[in-house]
C-alpha positions, 0 to 999 in steps of 0.5 A: 802478520795481519792482512794489512801488513801483508797487503802493504808488503805486496805493494812494496814488491809491485813498486820494486817490480816497476823499477821504483825505490819504495824507500824514497820520500814520495813513496814511503807511505804509498803502500799504506795509502794503496791498501786503504784506497783499495779497501775503500774502493772494494767495500761493496763486498762487505755490504748486502744490497738486499738488506739495504733495500729491505731496511727501508720498505714501505707499504704504498698504493703507488703503482707508477714508475719511480726513477732515480737517474744520474747516479754517479758511481766509480768502480774498477774493472776486474780485468785491469783494476782501472777505473770505471766512471759513470752514471746509473739510472734506476727505475721500478714500478711498485707493487704494494711496496716502495723503497726509501729513495736513498737506498737506490744509489746505495745499492748502485754503490754496493755493486760498483764498489767491487771489481766489476764488468759493467754488464754484470753490475747492471744485471746485479742492480736489477736483480737485487730489486727483483729479489727484495721488493718484487716490483712490477718491473725494474729498469737499469741503464748504465753509461760509463767510461772505462779507463782500461779503454782510454788509458791503455789498450785501444786508447779511445778517449771519451768512448762511452759504454751503455748497458741495460737490464730490463725486467717485468713491465719494462721488458714486456710493455713498449709504452713503459719502456719508452716512458723510462727512456724518455725520462732518462734522456730528457735534460734535467732543468731545475729552477729552485 
């Protein structure tokens, strides 16, 4: 029996334990769908964030803040395996190297596509940038809604959790930190 078949049997057992009939029409393909869904939602375990960042490093004289904000992500809490839905803001100050902009959201997704707690994910994103491009500073702020708080437990709808990880100049220099927070808190207005 391969892993996929084993996983599907486990889902059948869960359905039975919930009091469902896994042989009824609406549930016939559920074990396969759940297996595929969870494989997709946890694909971050198969990816290396350092390799992603290192694949698009470019020499640059730029030493000003680079910010990619409002990066949507979907994750699952490791305690209940329920969704975490949020936005990440990532900034860094280059020190001789810049990274391709598309790699920044990809790194967010690598860590979001694992069973997570928000605080750890925020730290992991910042640490990946430090390890890969060694910038003068990194800042990561994550805003998220946790379905484990909304759908069950305390059932507090629309509560938002905010976590941050500051490194280098973002931690040691108040003006740099203030500039970053000003950028991520200013409403986006685009008139193309």
